[in-house]
C-alpha positions in Angstrom: 25.7 104.1 88.7 26.1 106.6 91.6 25.3 104.0 94.4 28.2 101.8 93.2 30.9 104.4 93.7 31.3 103.8 97.5 31.5 100.1 96.9 34.2 100.6 94.2 36.1 102.9 96.6 35.9 100.3 99.3 37.3 97.7 97.0 40.2 99.9 96.1 41.0 100.5 99.8 40.8 96.8 100.5 43.1 96.0 97.7 45.6 98.6 98.8 45.5 97.5 102.5 45.5 93.7 102.2 49.2 93.3 101.2 50.2 95.6 104.0 48.2 93.6 106.6 49.7 90.3 105.3 53.2 91.6 105.4 52.7 92.9 109.0 51.4 89.5 110.1 54.0 87.4 108.3 57.7 88.3 108.9 58.8 86.0 106.1 56.7 88.0 103.5 58.1 91.2 105.0 61.7 89.9 104.7 61.2 88.7 101.1 59.6 92.0 100.1 62.4 94.1 101.5 65.0 92.0 99.9 63.3 91.8 96.5 62.5 95.5 96.4 65.9 96.7 97.5 68.1 98.0 94.6 71.5 96.4 94.4 73.3 95.9 91.1 76.8 94.4 90.9 79.1 96.8 92.7 76.2 98.8 94.2 74.8 96.3 96.7 74.8 98.7 99.6 71.0 98.7 100.3 70.9 94.8 100.3 74.0 94.7 102.5 72.3 97.0 105.0 69.3 94.6 105.3 71.6 91.6 105.7 73.6 93.3 108.4 70.5 94.5 110.3 69.1 90.9 110.3 72.3 89.0 111.0 74.6 91.2 113.1 72.7 90.4 116.4 73.2 86.7 115.7 76.9 86.6 114.7 79.2 85.2 117.3 82.1 87.1 115.9 82.5 90.7 114.5 81.2 91.0 111.0 84.0 90.9 108.4 84.0 92.3 104.9 86.2 91.4 102.0 87.6 94.1 99.7 84.7 93.5 97.3 82.0 94.3 99.9 80.9 90.7 100.8 79.7 90.4 104.4 80.7 87.4 106.6 78.7 86.4 109.6 79.7 83.5 112.0 78.0 81.0 114.2 80.2 78.9 116.5 83.9 78.8 116.9 84.9 75.1 116.5 84.3 72.2 114.1 84.4 72.1 110.3 84.4 75.4 108.6 81.3 75.5 106.5 80.5 78.4 104.1 76.9 79.1 103.3 76.7 81.6 100.4 74.1 83.8 98.7 74.9 86.7 96.5 73.3 90.1 97.0 73.6 91.6 93.5 70.9 91.5 90.9 70.8 92.0 87.1 70.7 95.6 86.2 72.8 98.2 84.4 74.5 101.5 84.7 74.3 104.8 82.8 76.7 104.7 79.9 76.2 108.1 78.2 73.8 111.1 78.2 72.8 112.0 74.7 72.2 115.5 73.5 68.4 114.8 73.4 68.4 113.9 77.1 68.1 110.2 76.4 70.5 107.7 78.0 72.3 104.6 76.8 72.8 101.8 79.3 75.6 99.3 80.0 73.9 96.0 81.0 75.2 94.2 84.0 74.6 90.4 84.0 73.1 88.0 81.5 70.1 89.9 80.1 68.2 88.7 77.1 67.7 91.4 74.5 64.0 90.6 74.3 63.5 91.3 78.0 64.8 94.9 77.8 62.4 97.0 75.6 59.4 99.0 77.0 60.3 98.2 80.6 60.4 100.6 83.6 63.6 101.2 85.4 64.9 103.2 88.4 68.2 105.1 88.1 70.0 105.7 91.4 71.2 109.2 90.8 73.0 111.6 93.1 69.8 113.5 93.8 67.7 110.4 94.4 65.8 107.8 92.3 64.9 108.8 88.7 62.2 106.8 86.9 63.0 105.7 83.4 61.6 103.6 80.6 63.4 101.8 77.8 62.1 103.3 74.6 60.6 101.3 71.7 59.9 102.3 68.1 56.2 102.6 67.4 54.4 99.9 65.4 52.9 102.5 63.1 56.3 103.5 61.7 58.6 100.4 61.7 58.9 98.3 58.6 57.2 94.9 58.4 60.6 93.2 58.6 61.4 95.1 61.8 58.2 93.9 63.5 59.6 90.4 63.9 63.1 91.3 65.0 64.5 91.5 68.5 65.8 95.0 69.1 69.6 94.7 70.0 70.6 96.1 73.3 73.0 98.6 71.6 69.9 100.3 70.0 68.0 100.6 73.3 67.8 103.9 75.1 66.4 105.1 78.4 63.8 107.9 78.4 63.7 109.9 81.6 61.5 112.7 80.2 64.5 115.1 79.7 64.7 117.2 76.6 68.4 117.7 76.6 71.6 116.7 78.4 71.4 119.6 80.8 68.0 118.6 82.0 69.2 115.0 82.6 72.2 116.3 84.5 70.0 118.5 86.6 68.1 115.4 87.7 71.4 114.1 89.2 72.2 111.7 86.4 75.7 111.0 85.3 77.6 108.1 83.7 78.1 105.1 86.0 74.9 105.6 88.0 73.3 102.2 88.8 70.1 101.1 87.1 67.6 98.5 88.5 64.3 97.1 87.2 61.2 98.8 88.5 59.2 95.8 89.7 57.6 95.8 93.1 57.0 92.7 95.3 53.5 91.3 95.2 51.7 88.3 96.7 50.0 86.8 93.7 46.2 86.9 94.2 46.2 85.3 97.6 48.3 82.3 96.5 51.6 81.0 97.9 53.4 82.4 94.8 55.3 85.7 95.1 56.0 88.0 92.2 59.0 90.3 92.3 62.4 91.2 90.9 65.9 90.0 91.8 64.9 86.5 93.1 68.3 85.6 91.7 69.5 85.8 94.4 67.5 87.6 97.0 65.6 84.4 97.6 69.0 82.9 98.6 69.7 85.8 100.8 66.4 85.2 102.6 67.3 81.5 103.1 70.6 82.6 104.6 68.8 84.9 107.1 66.2 82.5 108.2 68.6 79.5 108.4 71.0 81.5 110.6 68.1 82.8 112.8 67.0 79.2 113.5 70.5 77.8 114.0 71.4 80.5 116.4 68.9 78.8 118.8 70.0 75.2 118.1 73.1 73.2 118.8 75.3 72.3 115.8 78.8 70.8 115.5 80.3 73.3 113.0 81.9 76.7 112.6 79.4 78.2 110.3 80.1 81.2 108.0 77.0 82.8 106.5 78.3 84.9 103.6 76.4 87.5 101.5 78.6 88.0 98.4 78.9 90.7 95.7 79.2 90.8 92.0 78.1 87.3 91.2 76.3 88.3 88.1 79.4 89.6 86.4 81.8 86.8 87.2 81.4 85.3 90.7 83.8 87.9 92.0 82.7 88.3 95.6 82.6 84.6 96.3 86.2 84.2 95.2 87.5 86.9 97.6 85.1 85.8 100.5 86.1 82.2 100.2 89.8 83.2 100.4 88.9 84.8 103.8 86.8 81.9 105.1 89.0 79.0 104.0 86.0 76.6 104.0 86.2 72.8 104.5 82.9 72.5 102.8 80.4 74.9 101.1 76.9 75.5 100.0 75.7 78.1 97.5 72.1 79.0 97.9 70.6 80.2 94.6 67.5 80.8 92.6 66.9 77.8 90.4 65.1 77.6 87.1 61.5 76.3 87.1 60.4 74.6 83.9 56.7 74.3 84.3 55.5 76.9 81.8 56.1 75.1 78.5 59.9 74.8 78.2 61.7 71.8 76.8 62.1 68.9 79.2 65.9 68.8 78.7 66.5 72.4 79.7 65.7 72.0 83.4 63.7 69.6 85.4 62.6 71.7 88.4 58.9 72.8 89.0 57.5 75.5 91.2 56.0 74.1 94.4 57.8 70.8 94.2 60.5 71.6 96.8 64.1 72.7 96.9 66.6 71.6 94.2 70.2 70.7 93.9 72.3 71.0 90.8 74.1 67.8 89.7 75.7 69.8 86.9 76.0 73.3 85.6 78.4 75.0 83.2 80.5 76.4 86.1 80.7 73.5 88.6 80.3 69.8 89.2 79.4 69.0 92.8 81.1 66.5 95.1 79.2 63.3 94.7 79.4 62.2 98.4 78.1 65.6 99.4 75.2 65.1 97.0 74.4 61.7 98.6 74.5 63.2 102.1 72.1 66.0 101.1 69.7 63.5 99.4 69.8 61.2 102.5 69.1 64.2 104.8 66.2 65.4 102.7 64.7 61.9 102.7 65.1 61.4 106.5 63.3 64.7 107.1 60.6 64.2 104.4 61.7 67.1 102.4 61.0 66.7 98.6 64.2 67.3 96.6 64.4 68.1 92.9 67.5 67.1 91.0 68.6 69.3 88.1 71.3 69.7 85.4 71.4 73.1 83.7 73.4 74.4 80.8 74.5 78.0 80.6 74.4 78.6 84.4 77.2 80.0 86.6 77.1 80.3 90.4 79.2 81.0 93.5 79.7 77.3 94.2 82.3 77.3 91.4 84.5 79.7 93.3 84.0 78.1 96.7 85.0 74.7 95.5 88.2 76.1 94.0 89.2 78.0 97.1 92.3 77.0 99.0 93.2 73.4 98.2 89.5 72.7 97.2 86.3 72.4 99.1 83.4 70.0 98.4 80.5 72.3 97.4 76.9 72.0 96.2 74.4 74.5 94.7 71.1 74.3 96.6 68.3 76.2 94.8 64.8 77.6 95.3 63.0 77.2 91.9 62.2 80.5 90.2 60.1 81.2 87.2 61.4 83.8 84.8 64.9 84.5 86.1 67.0 87.3 84.6 64.0 89.4 83.8 62.0 92.2 85.5 59.4 89.9 87.0 60.0 86.5 88.6 57.9 84.1 90.7 58.8 82.0 93.7 56.8 79.7 95.8 56.5 80.0 99.5 56.5 76.3 100.3 59.7 75.9 98.2 61.3 78.6 100.2 60.2 77.2 103.6 61.4 73.7 102.7 64.8 75.1 101.5 65.3 76.7 104.9 64.3 73.4 106.6 66.8 71.5 104.5 69.7 73.8 105.3 69.0 73.8 109.0 68.8 69.9 109.0 72.0 69.7 106.9 74.0 72.1 109.1 72.9 70.3 112.3 73.9 66.9 111.1 77.1 67.6 109.3 79.9 67.0 111.8 83.7 66.5 111.7 83.3 62.8 110.8 80.8 63.4 108.0 82.9 66.3 106.5 86.1 64.1 106.7 84.4 61.3 104.8 83.0 63.7 102.2 86.5 65.1 101.7 88.3 61.7 101.6 89.3 60.6 98.1 91.4 57.6 99.2 90.7 54.7 96.8 88.8 51.8 98.4 90.9 48.6 98.1 
């Protein structure tokens, strides 16, 4: 076996270096990795905001503005319809609730977690002395009762194990109540395919669309006053979109989100989107119904530019478009999505072609929307 050791070592080196080379060669992969890996729960979006500012500040034609919730507003142009393009920075996560006498922690969940997605998972706590690694504990199969083996462990019974033996050791690590907690799940190109594995695609994939669409439009002519807005606290009530829209006063809006792919055995009526089949638009979700004329405009634009478009209706989904459309006296708004497998969990999957086509769609839309088109979309005068 000894002659095989150098070959094995070379394989390990190749596996470790291949992702790094790919990311250096492809700025899109690098952007997606940085956004996915960045920690940013609701109310603690600072690392994500830093990435968005570094990418978009050089392009903004006006000083960056921030609302009181921490949303960042970047602008392109000064005249024409005020169009808000939104993506939220926060991800599902939690915060430390209490440090127990045995050094274990309880967790306040932030966002719509399923209880079955929480046990035996790795997490990172952002403590005052730096990141602290943790795992959600699980009772051993050798000691639980037969009835317990088929039960979902409720979140109130889940604890975080950081290796501490008592509360003093946990405190010495820099842990205290309120510290943000994020999933520990690193970005990865899946086995040389166009599918990318990572956490927080809801809505870091939307943040990446925001970045690349603004980068391209900064070099193109367009007839609008564009507001690219990275919002906060979407996962706990669409809060940043509400305050940001009150600052922007949009005539029309788009929320860029992570959609829900249904190509892994779900029921057909749950969602109609598939990974790799192009961007999607929501014709209905439980928080918003889009403007029908805006839907028609988007569908026509996609068709004219040979961009496949998936139509979806989803129950149990809330997004920033609900707050944008209710801002001021009302703004026609649509939710545009990049399909994602396994949202609201540690590990999700997105498809590169879906992402690229979503950027193409947004650039085409924002170039062709003009004052006349926006006026027609906003006109509800009955036709005689």
